C-alpha positions as CSV (number, residue, x, y, z in Angstrom):
1,M,-10.9,60.8,96.6
2,S,-9.1,59.9,93.5
3,T,-5.0,59.4,93.5
4,P,-3.4,61.5,91.0
5,V,-2.5,59.6,87.4
6,D,0.9,59.6,86.6
7,S,1.6,62.1,83.8
8,K,2.9,59.1,81.4
9,E,-0.6,57.4,81.8
10,S,-2.3,60.5,80.7
11,D,-0.2,61.0,78.0
12,E,-0.4,57.6,76.2
13,L,-2.6,56.8,73.3
14,K,-5.5,54.2,74.1
15,C,-7.3,52.0,71.3
16,T,-10.8,51.8,71.0
17,C,-10.3,48.8,73.0
18,G,-8.9,50.7,75.8
19,L,-5.4,49.1,75.8
20,P,-2.5,51.4,75.1
21,A,-1.7,51.8,71.4
22,K,1.3,50.4,69.9
23,L,4.1,52.4,68.1
24,R,5.0,51.1,64.8
25,V,6.8,51.6,61.8
26,S,5.2,51.8,58.2
27,K,6.9,49.9,55.7
28,T,4.5,51.0,52.6
29,P,6.1,53.0,49.6
30,R,3.8,55.7,49.9
31,N,4.9,56.1,53.9
32,P,8.2,54.4,54.6
33,F,9.4,54.6,58.1
34,R,6.4,57.0,59.3
35,L,5.4,56.1,63.0
36,F,2.0,55.4,63.6
37,Y,-0.4,53.9,66.5
38,N,-2.6,51.1,66.1
39,C,-4.2,48.4,68.4
40,S,-1.8,46.4,70.3
41,K,-3.5,43.2,70.0
42,G,-2.3,40.2,67.7
43,I,-2.9,41.4,63.9
44,H,-6.6,39.2,64.0
45,D,-7.8,40.3,67.1
46,Q,-7.1,44.4,66.8
47,C,-9.8,46.9,67.2
48,G,-8.7,48.9,64.0
49,Y,-7.8,51.6,66.1
50,F,-5.0,54.0,63.9
51,H,-2.9,56.9,64.3
52,W,-0.3,58.5,62.6
53,A,2.6,59.7,65.3
54,D,3.7,62.9,63.6
55,E,-0.1,64.2,63.6
56,S,-2.0,65.5,66.8
57,A,-4.2,63.6,68.7
58,A,-8.0,65.1,69.4
59,T,-8.0,67.6,71.9
60,G,-11.4,67.8,72.6
61,D,-11.5,71.4,71.9
62,R,-13.4,71.8,68.5
63,Q,-11.4,74.7,66.9
64,T,-7.9,73.3,67.8
65,D,-8.9,69.7,66.5
66,E,-9.8,71.6,63.0
67,L,-6.9,73.6,63.1
68,N,-4.7,70.6,63.4
69,L,-6.4,68.6,60.7
70,I,-5.9,71.5,58.6
71,R,-2.3,71.7,59.3
72,N,-1.8,67.9,59.2
73,E,-3.9,67.8,55.5
74,C,-1.5,70.5,54.4
75,I,1.7,68.8,55.2
76,Q,0.2,65.7,53.7
77,L,-0.9,68.0,50.3
78,Q,3.0,69.5,50.3
79,R,4.6,66.0,51.0
80,R,2.4,64.7,47.9
81,M,3.1,67.2,46.0
82,G,7.0,67.0,46.7
83,E,6.5,63.2,45.4
84,I,4.6,64.4,42.4
85,E,7.2,67.2,41.2
86,E,10.1,64.5,41.7
87,E,8.0,62.0,39.7
88,H,7.6,64.7,37.2
89,E,11.4,65.4,37.2
90,D,12.0,61.7,36.7
91,E,9.7,61.3,33.8
92,K,10.8,64.2,32.2
93,T,14.4,62.9,32.3
94,I,13.1,59.6,30.4
95,W,11.5,61.6,28.4
96,N,14.4,63.9,27.1
97,E,16.6,60.6,27.2
98,E,14.4,58.6,24.6
99,K,13.9,62.1,22.5
100,S,18.0,62.4,22.4
101,A,18.0,58.6,21.2
102,L,15.2,59.1,18.7
103,M,16.8,62.1,17.5
104,S,20.1,60.4,16.9
105,Q,18.1,57.1,15.0
106,L,16.6,59.6,13.0
107,S,19.9,61.7,11.9
108,T,21.5,58.1,11.2
109,V,18.6,57.2,9.0
110,Q,18.0,60.5,7.4
111,A,22.3,60.1,6.3
112,E,21.8,56.6,5.2
113,L,18.9,57.8,2.8
114,D,21.0,60.6,1.8
115,E,23.8,58.1,1.1
116,M,21.6,55.9,-1.1
117,K,20.0,58.6,-3.1
118,K,23.3,59.7,-3.8
119,R,24.5,56.3,-5.0
120,I,21.0,56.0,-6.9
121,K,21.8,59.5,-8.7
122,M,25.4,58.3,-9.4
123,A,24.7,55.2,-10.7
124,N,21.7,57.1,-13.1
125,E,24.3,59.4,-14.5
126,S,27.1,56.6,-15.3
127,D,28.1,56.2,-18.5
128,L,28.1,52.5,-17.6
129,M,24.4,52.0,-17.3
130,P,22.8,52.0,-20.7
131,P,19.5,53.7,-20.7
132,V,16.3,52.2,-19.2
133,D,14.4,51.7,-22.9
134,K,17.5,49.7,-24.0
135,F,16.6,46.7,-21.7
136,S,12.9,46.2,-23.1
137,K,11.3,45.6,-26.3
138,S,7.9,44.6,-27.4
139,D,7.5,41.0,-28.0
140,D,4.2,41.2,-30.0
141,E,2.3,44.3,-31.1
142,A,-0.9,43.0,-30.4
143,D,0.6,42.4,-26.5
144,D,1.4,45.1,-24.4
145,A,4.0,43.2,-22.5
146,I,7.2,44.3,-21.9
147,I,10.1,42.0,-21.8
148,I,13.1,42.9,-19.9
149,H,16.6,41.3,-20.8
150,T,19.3,41.1,-18.4
151,L,23.2,41.2,-19.1
């Protein structure tokens, strides 16, 4: 006759090696501080067992296991959707900041251009500026070259 097994032992997850799985903490950017179980052997001797602590373990009942799997997938998709929404908001903020900086630069350049146009117009309309045709004269009738003299 067998002896009753301690409830703690029966609830304990076992890896593929048959050893109790070790609870660890994820340090990856995608799953920071998320708890998981894996083989308790050294890193080079592990059997490859892996199970997230927040996901239900297999019960042996196919329907229950499928429902648990679907629930876990929904939870992961909701997490991922939250991450994507957060990334989108961050990118949107950066884009708006860049847009604002570019619009400011555009305003500055447009103001400088308008000021230059105004100065050119004033210089062209000034009495001190002789007409352009007084600066040039033809040196030879056969040659179409124009000589410009500066003052």
